C-alpha positions in Angstrom: 52.0 171.2 75.5 50.1 168.0 76.1 48.0 168.2 79.2 47.2 165.5 81.7 43.5 165.8 80.9 44.2 165.2 77.2 46.0 162.0 78.0 43.2 160.8 80.2 40.5 161.6 77.6 42.4 159.7 75.0 42.9 156.7 77.2 39.2 156.7 78.0 38.3 156.9 74.3 40.5 153.9 73.6 38.9 152.0 76.4 35.4 152.9 75.2 36.1 151.8 71.7 37.3 148.4 73.0 33.8 147.5 74.2 33.2 146.1 70.7 35.9 143.6 69.6 35.1 144.3 66.0 36.6 147.7 66.4 40.1 146.3 67.1 41.7 148.6 64.6 40.0 151.7 66.0 41.1 150.6 69.4 44.7 150.2 68.2 44.7 153.6 66.6 43.2 155.4 69.6 45.4 153.7 72.1 48.6 154.4 70.1 47.5 158.0 69.9 46.9 158.1 73.7 50.2 156.4 74.5 52.1 158.8 72.2 50.5 161.8 73.9 51.4 160.4 77.3 55.0 159.7 76.3 55.2 163.2 74.9 53.9 164.7 78.1 56.5 162.9 80.1 59.2 164.1 77.7 57.9 167.7 77.9 57.9 167.6 81.7 61.6 166.6 81.8 62.9 168.5 78.8 63.5 165.4 76.8 63.1 164.8 73.0 59.5 164.0 72.1 58.9 161.0 69.9 57.3 161.7 66.5 55.6 158.4 66.1 54.1 155.8 68.5 56.4 153.0 69.5 58.7 151.9 72.3 60.3 154.9 74.1 63.4 154.7 76.1 65.1 157.1 78.4 68.8 157.6 78.6 70.3 156.6 82.0 71.4 160.2 82.5 67.9 161.7 82.0 66.3 163.7 84.9 63.1 161.7 84.7 61.5 160.8 88.0 60.8 157.3 89.1 57.1 157.8 88.5 57.8 159.1 85.0 59.8 156.0 84.3 56.9 153.9 85.5 54.6 155.7 83.2 56.9 155.1 80.2 57.4 151.5 81.1 53.7 150.9 81.2 53.2 152.8 77.9 55.7 150.5 76.3 54.0 147.4 77.8 50.6 148.5 76.5 52.0 149.4 73.1 53.5 145.9 72.7 50.3 144.2 74.1 48.0 146.1 71.7 50.2 145.3 68.7 49.8 141.6 69.6 46.1 141.8 70.2 45.1 143.8 67.1 46.2 141.4 64.5 43.7 140.9 61.6 42.9 137.3 62.3 42.7 137.6 66.1 40.3 140.5 66.8 37.3 138.3 67.6 38.8 135.2 69.3 39.3 134.3 72.9 42.8 135.8 72.8 41.3 139.3 72.2 38.8 138.9 75.1 41.4 137.7 77.6 44.1 140.0 76.3 41.9 143.0 76.4 41.1 142.5 80.0 44.8 142.8 80.8 45.0 145.9 78.6 42.1 147.5 80.5 43.9 146.9 83.8 47.0 148.5 82.3 45.0 151.5 81.2 43.5 151.9 84.6 47.0 151.8 86.2 48.3 154.3 83.6 45.4 156.7 84.3 46.2 156.5 88.0 49.9 157.2 87.4 49.2 160.2 85.2 
């Protein structure tokens, strides 16, 4: 079972790696791993099928997930899409990275508080 503490540690590791824009690929890998763990934790808590790979995760309308769990999943999906856009090979060091990463950090902070 994925624990809350594991999820938080992985989110913090991704945020720490992002202090250096040259590590964009490491950030992407760490953040995808953290988001996958978080989504797996939500799935485990509600008896839902756990995803095998990082990506966009959806709940069926009939699932027993709580409102807070749905918010966690929505935020995970948003962060997953945002990091995919930010971590493109030609964009890691430009203004888009700097500005975009600030939004991602805010999302990570919100996700940590929701977990």
